[in-house]
C-alpha positions in Angstrom: -0.6 83.7 43.6 0.5 87.5 43.6 3.6 87.1 45.7 4.7 90.6 44.3 2.0 92.5 46.3 3.7 95.7 47.8 6.9 95.3 46.0 6.1 97.7 43.0 9.3 99.9 44.0 11.7 96.9 44.0 10.5 95.6 40.7 10.7 99.0 39.1 14.4 99.3 40.2 15.2 96.0 38.9 13.4 96.7 35.7 15.7 99.9 35.3 18.9 97.7 35.7 17.5 95.3 33.2 17.3 98.3 30.7 20.9 99.2 31.5 22.1 95.8 30.9 20.5 95.7 27.6 22.3 98.9 26.8 25.5 97.3 27.5 26.2 98.1 31.3 26.8 95.6 34.0 25.6 95.5 37.6 24.9 93.7 40.7 21.8 93.4 43.1 21.8 91.7 46.6 18.3 91.0 47.8 18.2 90.4 51.7 15.4 89.5 53.8 14.2 87.1 56.4 12.8 83.7 55.9 9.9 83.2 53.6 9.6 86.8 52.5 9.7 86.3 48.9 13.3 86.6 47.7 13.4 83.6 45.5 9.9 84.7 43.9 11.5 88.1 43.3 14.5 86.6 41.4 12.1 84.3 39.5 9.8 87.2 38.4 12.9 89.3 37.4 14.4 86.3 35.6 11.3 85.8 33.5 11.1 89.6 32.8 14.8 89.6 31.6 14.1 86.5 29.4 10.9 88.3 28.0 13.2 91.3 27.1 15.6 89.0 25.0 18.4 88.8 27.7 20.0 85.3 28.4 19.2 84.2 31.9 21.1 81.6 33.9 19.7 80.6 37.2 20.7 78.4 40.2 20.3 77.9 43.9 23.2 77.3 46.1 23.5 74.2 48.1 25.9 72.9 50.6 26.5 69.9 48.3 27.0 71.4 45.0 30.0 72.4 43.0 30.9 76.1 42.8 27.6 77.7 41.6 28.7 81.0 40.0 31.3 79.3 38.0 29.1 76.5 37.1 26.4 78.9 35.9 28.8 80.9 33.7 30.2 77.7 32.1 26.7 76.7 31.3 26.1 80.1 29.6 29.5 79.8 27.7 28.5 76.4 26.4 25.3 77.9 25.0 26.9 81.0 23.8 30.1 79.4 22.2 29.1 75.9 21.4 31.8 73.9 20.3 34.6 76.2 21.3 37.9 74.4 22.5 38.4 77.1 25.0 35.0 76.3 26.5 35.5 72.5 26.5 38.8 72.9 28.4 36.8 74.4 31.4 35.1 70.8 31.9 38.5 69.2 32.2 38.9 67.4 35.7 41.4 68.6 38.1 41.6 72.3 36.8 43.1 74.8 39.3 40.1 76.7 40.6 41.7 80.0 40.3 42.6 79.4 36.8 39.2 78.4 36.1 37.8 81.6 37.7 40.2 83.8 35.6 39.5 81.8 32.2 35.7 82.0 32.7 35.9 85.6 33.5 37.8 86.2 30.1 35.5 84.1 28.0 32.3 85.8 29.5 33.6 89.1 28.7 33.7 88.1 25.1 30.4 86.2 25.1 28.4 88.8 26.9 29.1 91.5 24.3 26.9 89.4 21.7 24.6 87.9 24.5 23.8 90.2 27.4 23.5 88.1 30.5 21.6 87.9 33.7 22.9 85.5 36.5 20.5 84.8 39.2 21.8 83.0 42.3 19.3 82.1 45.2 20.6 81.2 48.7 23.9 82.8 48.0 24.8 82.5 51.7 25.3 78.9 51.2 28.1 79.0 48.6 31.3 77.4 49.4 34.6 79.3 49.8 35.8 78.8 46.3 32.5 80.1 45.0 32.7 83.2 47.3 36.2 84.1 46.0 34.7 83.6 42.5 32.0 85.9 43.2 34.2 88.6 45.0 36.4 88.5 41.8 34.0 88.2 38.9 31.6 90.7 39.8 33.8 93.8 39.9 35.8 92.3 36.7 32.7 92.0 34.7 31.2 95.4 35.9 32.1 97.1 32.4 30.2 94.0 30.5 26.6 93.6 30.1 26.3 91.0 33.0 23.7 91.7 35.7 24.0 89.7 38.8 21.0 89.0 41.0 22.0 87.6 44.3 19.5 86.7 47.0 20.5 85.6 50.6 19.2 84.9 53.9 21.0 86.6 56.8 23.5 84.2 58.5 26.4 84.5 60.9 29.0 87.0 59.5 31.9 84.4 60.0 31.6 82.7 56.6 33.5 83.7 53.6 30.4 83.7 51.6 29.0 86.3 53.9 32.0 88.5 53.8 32.2 88.1 50.0 28.4 89.3 49.6 28.8 92.0 52.2 31.8 93.5 50.3 29.7 93.3 47.3 26.8 95.1 48.6 28.9 97.8 50.1 31.1 98.7 47.1 29.6 97.6 43.8 26.0 96.3 44.3 22.6 97.7 44.7 21.0 96.4 48.1 17.3 95.6 48.1 16.0 94.7 51.5 12.5 93.0 51.6 10.6 93.7 54.8 7.2 92.2 55.9 4.4 93.7 53.9 2.2 96.3 55.3 -1.5 95.9 55.9 -2.8 96.7 52.4 -0.1 94.4 50.9 -1.1 91.5 53.2 -4.8 91.9 52.2 -3.4 91.8 48.4 -1.5 88.8 49.1 -4.4 86.9 50.7 -6.6 87.7 47.9 -4.0 86.5 45.5 -3.6 83.2 47.3 -7.5 82.7 47.7 -8.8 84.2 44.6 -11.3 86.1 46.8 -11.1 89.3 49.1 -10.3 88.2 52.5 -12.6 88.8 55.4 -11.8 89.6 59.0 -11.2 86.0 59.7 -8.7 85.3 57.0 -6.8 88.6 58.0 -6.6 87.2 61.6 -5.0 84.1 60.4 -2.6 86.3 58.2 -1.7 88.1 61.2 -1.0 84.8 63.1 1.2 84.2 60.2 3.2 87.3 60.8 2.3 88.5 57.3 4.9 86.2 55.8 3.8 85.4 52.3 5.3 81.8 52.5 3.8 80.9 55.8 0.5 82.5 54.7 0.4 80.2 51.6 1.1 77.3 53.6 -1.6 77.8 56.1 -4.4 78.9 53.7 -3.7 76.0 51.3 -4.0 73.6 54.4 -7.3 75.2 55.3 -8.7 74.9 51.7 -7.6 71.2 51.7 -9.3 70.6 54.9 -12.4 72.2 53.7 -12.3 74.9 56.3 -12.1 77.8 53.8 -15.4 79.1 52.2 -16.0 81.8 49.7 -19.5 83.4 49.6 -20.2 86.4 47.4 -16.5 86.9 46.5 -15.4 87.0 50.0 -13.1 84.3 51.7 -13.7 83.3 55.3 -12.2 80.7 57.6 -14.4 78.5 59.6 -11.9 77.2 62.3 -9.7 78.8 65.0 -7.6 75.5 65.1 -4.6 74.7 62.8 -5.5 72.2 60.2 -3.7 68.9 60.2 -1.9 69.7 57.0 0.0 72.5 58.4 2.4 70.3 60.4 3.8 68.5 57.4 4.0 71.8 55.5 5.9 73.6 58.2 8.4 70.5 58.5 9.1 71.2 54.8 9.4 74.8 55.2 12.1 74.3 58.2 13.9 71.3 57.0 16.4 73.5 55.0 17.6 75.1 58.3 20.8 74.2 60.1 20.0 71.4 62.7 20.8 73.5 65.8 18.3 76.0 64.4 15.7 73.4 63.9 16.2 71.8 67.5 15.9 75.3 69.1 12.6 75.9 67.3 11.3 72.5 68.3 12.2 73.1 72.0 10.6 76.4 71.9 7.4 75.0 70.4 7.1 72.9 73.4 7.2 76.0 75.5 4.7 78.2 73.9 4.5 81.3 71.8 6.7 83.3 74.2 9.5 81.5 76.2 12.5 82.4 78.3 16.1 81.8 77.1 17.1 79.7 80.3 14.2 77.3 79.9 14.8 76.5 76.2 18.6 76.3 77.0 17.7 73.6 79.4 15.8 71.5 77.0 18.6 71.4 74.5 21.8 69.2 74.9 24.3 71.8 73.7 26.4 74.3 75.6 25.1 77.6 76.5 27.2 79.1 73.8 25.9 76.8 71.2 22.3 77.6 72.3 23.1 81.2 72.2 24.4 80.9 68.7 21.3 79.1 67.6 19.2 82.0 69.0 21.1 84.6 67.4 20.8 82.6 64.2 16.9 82.3 64.6 16.7 86.1 65.1 18.7 86.8 62.0 16.6 84.9 59.6 13.6 86.4 61.1 12.1 83.3 62.8 12.4 84.6 66.4 12.1 88.0 68.0 14.2 88.6 71.3 13.2 91.0 74.0 15.9 90.8 76.8 15.7 87.2 78.2 12.3 86.4 76.3 12.1 84.9 72.9 8.9 85.1 70.8 8.0 83.2 67.5 7.9 85.9 64.9 5.1 84.0 63.2 2.6 82.5 65.8 1.4 80.0 63.7 4.7 78.2 63.4 5.1 78.0 67.0 1.5 76.6 67.2 2.4 73.9 64.6 5.6 73.1 66.4 3.8 72.7 70.0 1.2 70.5 68.4 3.9 68.2 66.9 6.2 67.9 70.1 6.4 64.9 72.2 6.0 65.4 75.9 9.6 65.3 77.3 10.8 65.6 80.8 12.1 68.8 81.8 15.9 68.6 83.0 16.4 69.1 86.8 18.2 72.1 87.9 22.1 71.3 88.7 22.4 70.0 92.1 18.6 69.3 92.8 17.2 65.9 93.6 15.5 63.9 90.8 11.8 64.3 90.7 9.8 61.2 92.0 8.9 58.5 89.4 5.1 59.1 90.1 5.7 62.7 88.9 7.5 62.1 85.7 4.9 61.0 83.1 7.5 59.8 80.6 10.0 58.0 83.0 7.7 56.5 85.5 7.1 53.5 83.2 10.8 52.7 83.2 12.0 50.1 85.5 14.9 50.9 87.7 18.3 49.3 86.7 19.6 46.8 89.2 22.2 48.2 91.4 25.6 48.1 90.0 24.4 47.4 86.6 24.5 50.2 83.9 21.0 50.8 82.6 20.5 49.9 78.9 17.3 51.1 77.4 17.2 48.5 74.8 18.5 45.6 77.0 20.0 43.8 74.1 23.7 43.0 73.4 24.6 41.9 69.9 28.0 40.6 69.1 29.4 38.4 66.2 30.5 35.6 68.5 28.0 35.5 71.4 24.8 33.4 70.8 21.4 35.0 71.4 20.3 34.4 75.0 16.7 33.8 76.1 17.1 37.1 78.2 19.3 39.5 76.6 22.2 41.1 78.8 21.1 44.3 80.5 24.6 45.9 80.2 24.7 47.0 76.5 27.0 49.9 76.7 28.0 52.1 73.9 29.1 50.0 70.8 31.7 52.3 69.2 33.1 54.7 71.6 36.1 55.3 69.5 34.1 56.3 66.4 31.1 58.2 68.3 28.8 56.2 65.8 25.8 56.1 68.4 26.1 59.9 68.8 25.9 60.4 65.0 22.7 58.2 65.0 21.3 59.7 68.0 21.6 63.3 66.4 20.0 62.1 63.2 17.0 60.5 65.0 16.6 63.7 67.2 16.6 65.8 64.0 14.0 63.7 62.5 11.6 63.5 65.4 12.0 67.3 65.8 11.0 67.9 62.2 8.0 65.6 61.9 5.3 64.0 64.0 5.5 60.9 61.7 9.0 60.2 62.2 8.5 57.6 64.8 6.3 55.6 62.5 8.8 56.1 59.7 11.7 54.8 61.8 9.9 51.9 63.2 8.8 50.7 59.7 12.4 51.2 58.4 14.0 49.0 61.2 11.0 46.4 60.6 12.2 46.2 56.9 15.9 46.1 57.8 15.3 43.3 60.3 13.1 41.4 58.1 15.8 41.6 55.3 18.1 39.6 57.5 20.0 42.5 59.1 18.6 42.1 62.6 21.9 42.9 64.4 22.2 46.5 62.5 18.5 47.1 63.1 18.9 46.1 66.8 21.8 48.5 67.2 19.9 51.3 65.7 17.0 50.5 67.9 19.2 50.7 71.1 20.2 54.1 70.1 16.6 55.2 69.6 15.5 53.6 72.8 18.2 55.2 74.7 16.2 58.5 74.4 13.4 57.9 77.0 10.7 57.6 74.4 7.0 57.9 75.3 5.4 54.7 76.0 3.4 54.6 72.9 6.1 55.4 70.5 8.5 52.9 72.2 5.8 50.2 71.8 5.1 51.0 68.1 9.0 50.9 67.5 9.4 47.5 69.2 6.4 45.9 67.8 7.6 46.7 64.3 11.1 45.7 65.0 10.0 42.5 66.5 7.9 41.8 63.3 10.8 42.1 61.3 13.3 40.1 63.5 10.7 37.1 63.7 10.3 37.2 60.0 14.2 36.8 59.6 14.2 34.0 62.3 16.0 36.3 65.0 13.3 35.3 67.8 15.6 35.8 70.8 16.4 39.2 69.8 12.9 40.1 69.2 11.9 38.5 72.5 14.5 40.6 74.3 13.1 44.0 72.9 9.6 43.0 73.4 10.1 42.0 77.1 11.8 45.3 77.9 9.2 47.5 76.7 6.6 45.0 78.1 8.1 45.9 81.7 7.2 49.5 81.4 4.3 50.4 83.8 2.9 53.2 81.7 2.1 51.3 78.5 -1.5 51.3 77.7 -3.8 48.5 77.8 -4.0 48.2 73.9 -0.3 48.4 73.5 0.3 45.9 76.3 -2.1 43.4 74.6 -0.1 43.8 71.3 3.2 43.2 73.1 1.8 40.2 75.0 0.6 38.5 71.6 3.8 39.2 70.1 5.9 38.0 72.7 3.7 34.8 73.0 4.2 34.2 69.1 8.0 34.8 69.5 8.5 32.5 72.4 6.8 29.5 70.9 9.8 29.4 68.4 12.3 29.4 71.2 11.9 25.6 71.9 15.2 24.6 70.4 18.0 25.8 68.0 16.3 24.3 65.0 13.2 26.3 65.4 15.0 29.6 66.0 15.8 30.1 62.4 19.1 31.5 61.0 21.0 34.2 62.7 21.5 37.6 60.9 23.9 37.2 57.8 26.2 40.0 58.9 26.4 40.5 62.8 27.5 44.1 63.3 30.6 44.6 65.4 30.3 48.3 65.5 32.5 50.5 63.3 35.3 47.9 63.1 37.7 48.1 60.3 36.1 46.9 57.0 32.6 47.9 58.1 30.3 50.9 57.5 29.4 53.3 60.1 25.9 52.6 61.7 24.3 55.8 60.3 24.8 54.3 56.7 22.4 51.6 57.8 19.8 54.1 58.9 19.9 55.9 55.5 19.7 52.7 53.6 16.6 51.3 55.7 14.9 54.6 55.3 15.5 54.8 51.5 14.4 51.1 51.1 11.2 52.0 53.0 10.2 54.8 50.5 11.3 57.4 53.1 13.6 59.3 50.7 13.1 62.7 52.4 13.8 61.4 55.7 16.8 59.6 54.4 18.1 62.7 53.1 17.4 64.6 56.3 19.6 62.0 58.1 22.3 62.6 55.6 22.0 66.5 56.2 22.4 65.8 60.0 25.2 63.3 59.5 27.4 65.4 57.1 29.0 67.9 59.7 29.2 65.2 62.4 30.8 62.5 60.3 33.5 64.7 59.3 34.8 65.3 62.8 37.8 63.5 63.9 35.8 61.6 66.4 33.5 60.1 63.8 33.5 57.7 61.0 32.7 58.6 57.4 34.0 60.8 54.9 32.7 63.3 52.3 32.9 60.5 49.6 30.9 58.2 51.6 28.3 60.8 52.3 28.0 61.7 48.6 27.8 58.1 47.7 24.8 57.5 49.7 23.3 60.7 48.6 23.9 59.6 44.9 22.0 56.3 45.8 18.9 58.3 47.0 18.9 60.7 43.8 19.0 57.4 41.5 16.2 55.9 43.5 14.1 59.0 43.1 14.8 59.0 39.4 17.0 62.1 39.3 19.7 60.4 37.1 21.7 63.4 36.1 21.9 64.6 39.7 22.9 61.2 40.8 25.7 61.1 38.4 26.8 64.4 39.3 26.8 63.7 43.0 28.8 60.2 42.4 31.4 61.9 40.4 31.8 64.6 43.2 32.3 61.7 45.7 35.2 60.3 43.5 36.7 63.8 43.4 36.4 64.2 47.3 38.0 60.8 48.0 40.7 60.5 50.8 43.4 58.3 49.3 43.7 56.7 52.8 40.1 55.6 52.7 39.3 54.6 49.2 36.9 52.0 50.4 34.4 54.9 51.1 34.1 55.3 47.3 32.3 52.1 46.8 28.7 53.4 47.1 29.5 56.1 44.3 31.4 53.7 42.1 28.2 51.4 42.2 26.0 54.2 41.2 28.2 55.2 38.4 28.5 51.5 37.4 24.7 51.3 37.3 24.2 54.5 35.2 26.9 53.6 32.9 25.3 50.1 32.2 21.9 52.1 31.8 23.5 54.2 29.1 25.3 51.4 27.3 28.7 52.5 28.5 30.0 49.0 29.5 33.6 50.0 29.3 33.1 52.6 32.1 30.8 50.3 34.2 33.5 47.6 34.0 36.2 50.1 35.3 33.9 51.1 38.1 32.9 47.5 39.1 36.6 46.5 39.1 37.6 49.3 41.4 34.6 48.7 43.6 35.1 44.9 43.9 38.7 45.4 45.0 37.3 47.8 48.0 33.9 46.3 49.0 33.3 45.3 52.5 30.8 42.7 53.6 28.3 45.6 54.1 28.5 46.2 50.3 28.1 42.7 49.2 24.5 42.7 48.3 24.8 45.9 46.1 28.0 44.6 44.7 26.3 41.3 43.5 23.4 43.3 42.1 25.8 45.6 40.0 27.7 42.7 38.7 24.4 40.9 37.7 23.1 44.0 35.8 26.5 44.1 34.1 26.1 40.4 32.9 22.6 41.3 31.6 23.8 44.3 29.6 26.8 42.1 28.4 24.2 39.5 26.8 24.6 36.9 29.5 21.3 36.4 30.9 21.6 33.1 32.4 24.7 34.2 34.2 23.1 37.3 35.6 20.2 35.1 37.0 22.0 32.4 38.4 24.5 34.6 40.0 21.5 35.8 42.3 19.0 32.7 42.2 19.9 29.1 41.3 17.1 26.7 42.2 19.0 23.7 41.2 22.1 24.8 42.8 20.2 26.2 45.8 21.4 29.7 45.4 19.0 31.6 47.6 18.4 35.3 46.9 19.2 37.6 49.6 16.1 39.5 50.8 18.1 42.8 51.1 18.6 42.9 47.6 14.7 42.9 46.8 14.2 45.6 49.6 17.0 47.9 48.2 16.5 47.5 44.6 12.8 47.3 43.8 13.6 46.8 40.1 15.5 43.7 41.0 12.6 41.1 40.8 11.3 42.4 37.4 14.7 42.5 36.0 15.4 39.0 37.1 12.1 37.7 35.6 12.7 39.4 32.3 16.3 38.0 32.2 15.2 34.5 33.3 12.6 34.3 30.5 15.2 35.1 27.9 17.5 32.5 29.3 14.6 29.8 29.6 15.0 29.7 33.4 11.2 29.3 34.3 11.9 28.2 37.7 14.2 31.0 38.7 11.6 33.5 37.3 8.9 31.9 39.6 11.2 32.1 42.6 11.9 35.9 41.9 8.2 36.6 42.0 7.7 34.4 45.1 10.5 36.4 47.0 9.3 39.9 45.9 5.8 38.8 47.1 7.2 37.6 50.4 9.2 40.8 51.0 6.1 43.1 50.1 3.9 41.0 52.5 6.4 41.5 55.3 6.3 45.4 54.7 2.8 46.2 53.8 3.4 49.9 54.1 6.2 50.2 51.6 4.6 51.0 48.3 7.8 50.4 46.2 7.9 46.7 47.4 4.3 46.1 46.6 5.1 47.7 43.0 8.1 45.3 42.8 5.8 42.4 43.4 3.1 43.5 40.9 5.8 44.2 38.4 7.5 41.0 38.6 4.2 38.9 38.4 2.9 41.2 35.7 5.8 40.4 33.5 5.8 36.8 34.2 2.1 36.4 33.4 1.9 39.0 30.6 -0.5 40.9 32.7 -0.9 44.6 31.8 -3.4 45.4 34.6 -0.7 44.3 37.1 2.1 46.3 35.3 -0.3 49.3 35.4 -0.9 48.7 39.3 3.0 48.5 39.6 3.4 51.9 37.7 0.8 53.6 39.9 2.6 52.3 43.2 6.1 53.2 41.9 4.7 56.6 41.1 3.2 56.9 44.7 6.3 55.8 46.3 8.2 58.8 44.4 10.1 56.4 42.1 9.5 57.9 38.7 12.0 56.0 36.7 10.7 52.6 38.1 7.0 53.8 37.3 8.1 54.7 33.5 9.8 51.1 33.2 6.5 49.5 34.3 4.3 51.7 32.0 6.6 50.7 29.2 6.2 47.0 29.8 2.4 47.4 30.1 2.5 49.0 26.6 4.2 45.9 25.4 1.9 43.4 26.9 -1.2 45.1 25.7 -2.8 44.0 22.6 -4.6 47.3 21.8 -2.7 49.4 19.5 -4.3 52.7 20.6 -3.6 51.9 24.4 -0.2 50.7 23.5 0.5 54.2 22.0 -1.0 56.0 24.8 1.2 54.0 27.3 4.4 54.4 25.4 3.7 58.3 25.4 3.3 58.1 29.1 6.5 56.3 29.5 8.3 59.0 27.4 7.0 61.6 29.8 8.2 59.7 32.7 11.9 59.1 31.2 11.9 62.5 30.3 11.2 63.7 33.7 13.9 62.0 35.1 16.6 62.5 32.4 16.7 58.8 31.2 17.8 59.9 27.7 18.7 56.4 26.4 15.3 55.0 27.4 13.4 58.1 26.0 15.3 57.6 22.8 14.4 54.0 22.5 10.7 54.5 23.3 10.4 57.5 21.1 11.9 55.4 18.1 9.1 52.9 18.8 6.6 55.4 18.7 7.8 56.8 15.3 7.2 53.2 14.0 3.6 53.2 15.0 0.7 55.0 12.9 1.4 58.7 13.7 -2.0 60.3 13.6 -2.1 60.5 17.4 1.5 61.8 17.8 2.5 65.4 17.4 5.6 65.4 15.3 8.8 67.2 16.7 8.9 70.5 14.7 12.4 72.2 15.1 10.9 75.7 14.6 7.9 75.2 16.8 6.1 78.5 17.7 6.7 80.0 21.0 2.8 80.6 21.7 -0.6 79.4 20.5 -1.9 75.8 20.0 0.9 74.8 17.6 3.5 75.7 20.4 2.1 72.7 22.5 4.3 69.8 23.0 3.1 66.1 22.8 3.6 65.9 26.5 1.6 69.0 27.1 -1.2 67.9 24.9 -1.6 64.7 26.7 -2.1 66.7 30.1 -4.6 68.9 28.2 -6.6 66.1 27.0 -6.8 64.5 30.6 -7.9 67.8 32.1 -10.4 68.4 29.3 -11.9 64.9 30.0 -12.7 66.3 33.5 -9.8 64.9 35.5 -8.3 66.8 38.4 -4.5 67.2 38.4 -4.0 64.5 40.8 -6.1 62.1 38.6 -4.4 63.3 35.5 -0.9 62.5 37.2 -2.2 58.9 37.9 -3.7 58.5 34.4 -0.5 59.6 32.7 2.0 58.1 35.4 3.4 61.4 36.3 4.0 63.2 39.5 1.5 65.8 40.4 4.3 68.5 40.3 5.0 67.6 36.7 1.2 67.8 35.7 1.1 71.3 37.4 4.3 72.4 35.5 2.9 71.3 32.2 -0.5 73.2 32.8 1.3 76.4 34.0 3.1 76.2 30.6 0.1 75.7 28.6 -1.8 78.6 30.2 1.3 80.7 29.4 1.6 79.6 25.9 -2.1 80.1 25.1 -2.6 83.4 27.3 -5.5 81.8 29.3 -6.2 81.3 33.1 -8.9 78.9 33.4 -9.9 75.4 32.7 -13.1 76.8 30.7 -10.9 78.6 28.4 -8.6 75.7 27.9 -11.6 73.4 27.0 -12.7 76.1 24.4 -9.2 76.1 22.7 -9.3 72.4 22.8 -12.5 72.1 21.0 -11.5 74.9 18.5 -8.2 73.1 17.5 -9.1 69.3 17.8 -12.7 69.1 17.1 -12.4 65.3 16.8 -10.9 64.0 19.9 -8.0 61.6 19.2 -8.3 58.0 20.4 -5.5 58.9 22.9 -7.9 60.9 24.8 -9.5 57.7 26.1 -9.1 57.7 29.9 -8.1 55.1 32.2 -9.4 55.1 35.8 -6.6 55.5 38.2 -5.6 52.2 39.4 -5.9 51.4 43.2 -2.8 52.0 45.2 -3.9 49.0 47.4 
């Protein structure tokens, strides 16, 4: 896509600054512009041009969770420019004074940049922390006489932050300011042509106008039309054949907006319910915050270019965003004016189904009271008040749930399935508390029915029939439940009540009854994050963390920076982003409050896992000892799993297995382990076979299958069951199905492990080689260096006629410049696969395949698959055996 249409003047100015940097001059550029206008792409294009001219380029994007970015980028440059220098190594020492670090980095960069002129590109500069802002404020003027060019892109934000003041000062005193504005009509037409590969007709240009001419929004909408089959190209002209938004726009808009602050997201969601243009007072009435808070959110929306204000009227700057948000919005009751009488029940489509609470009894939407000492009652109490008024835990969860629902139409389903998983894993009390918070929000009848049906299924699976019956009866009492949902509720309640004949048939109670945020217990929001993560809703879990972070740090709430970072590290590790997970866990330890060392337990367990994985058992042992002293009951399952992995790495397979499963000793595995650690079942089978514990291996497979059957929509659990069974039976087909499912669940590292196991279980040498190569791609993608080295060593021991050797001086372009990983993607594409099919065949993510192809096209200076096929035939006339394709395995 030509995202630089209409930006010729800006590119020319930046090119002149690159020339000046090559001649030894320094400088700074601040790129301003509204949301989605192309700031990131301008930095990328300029960075690529700088690299092509021989300049050294370091690039990064600021985030609220990262370490000081400008200093971090410069340290990376110094490690490259001055390898092995003691002065550079000192910069990485922990506990260094940040101001000493800034001064020392400045000294070293002045020296290094004389030999290697440098371009520093920093996107989203408005997000940098205070230390980073001070670093920028000092380093940019200091390095002005050195060949260092700073490229800073920022989105307009409130002027109160130190970051904004620092960048404003630079823009006024030492920087060139580049303001990107909405493109003109001619540039919009060029942008459309770049996206579609054809000239736009009037229908396309009308949609471009509905996108406000914003490049990012246009790309999202047109891509959705193409995917929906509603974009046609005839005689080189592109036409849109629909006047309605395609379904794919909603999810894409959610992704576009999810980086915005929560108050701004809530404002946009509320505005979407009101229409393209809406009055300030009405949107204020829909939001829970004070008038001042809503006004601040409106100002922010205007600054970033999402909303235009005309007196008391607000208008979406990009009409299509308002349309998408309006389609996503749930019908919610409007607030009554102060002093007015409540509307009649019959006139309120959402509230009319809610039975009135009994006089003198506080209304509890969930109608369930859960305490450690009280037994389940056949009819749960109707007076379940706030659980944790001292810590505000319910408020934190409510804010997180609201954030999810405002950002995604699929949020209710994701939340319902996460609660089903949590309850089915024996944590019905925690799932019940989360459900109480969600049901307190006056959900539409169909959304509440879905939530309660899924929750009830999990509770019944765990034997908590009385809790399940309480939730089912409460929703059944609503008058506005549709007939289909009422029939489902009736069947579920009948199935539940037949188990309530006696205590013996009611099944075990939840293992860890929640008592709120009592001492030694984790905040309720941590269970929401854990449940979403285990249900493969990793993005939703991260969205909860994004909402929780500022709330959890208020005096009235539980949690801490180290606890927040520890849970984020767990999500990164689950997604296979191992280096990022380690960095986040280490940051959690640095942020630890000495009075709350137990909040470091999640981070310590992540570091223990990663240390075991890298063979550093000494560090793993230190982290486990520290975590074991501080672990709470809520950490017990993860603690047991970390210790078991340590036993396995230390050469004690029998101890590892029997810590978790012991058939003779009647040690029953905790189902929460198998839901939160999809690799647990396969690891237990592998270690049990080494120790000759066949019964335990069979039991691990059995439990994994039972957990997967109880959560049929969670792909990683189905993958775990297939992986364990495939290892036990030596079945490569099952292992490949596991790899496909892990990949679809976004768990790249687990997918690579399943592919490696499949390679070892197959008897065909060519297939084994192909699978090992696919495993190397997966391990390389997630930074699993030890696994990558192990598999590459095994590959070097095989006949090498199909493996491209590692050449130290590989050319930068041409066929010989292609890496083995790129060649494997090329072979799949030449064989006629789509990018998605190639990703499935090679057990990679579609994003990785796209990245490989972009690099291949650049190296070969081509721009079509036809040219790629010609190059392939010219250089590899005899197709290697590894090009034999495998049909993508079924995800079912």
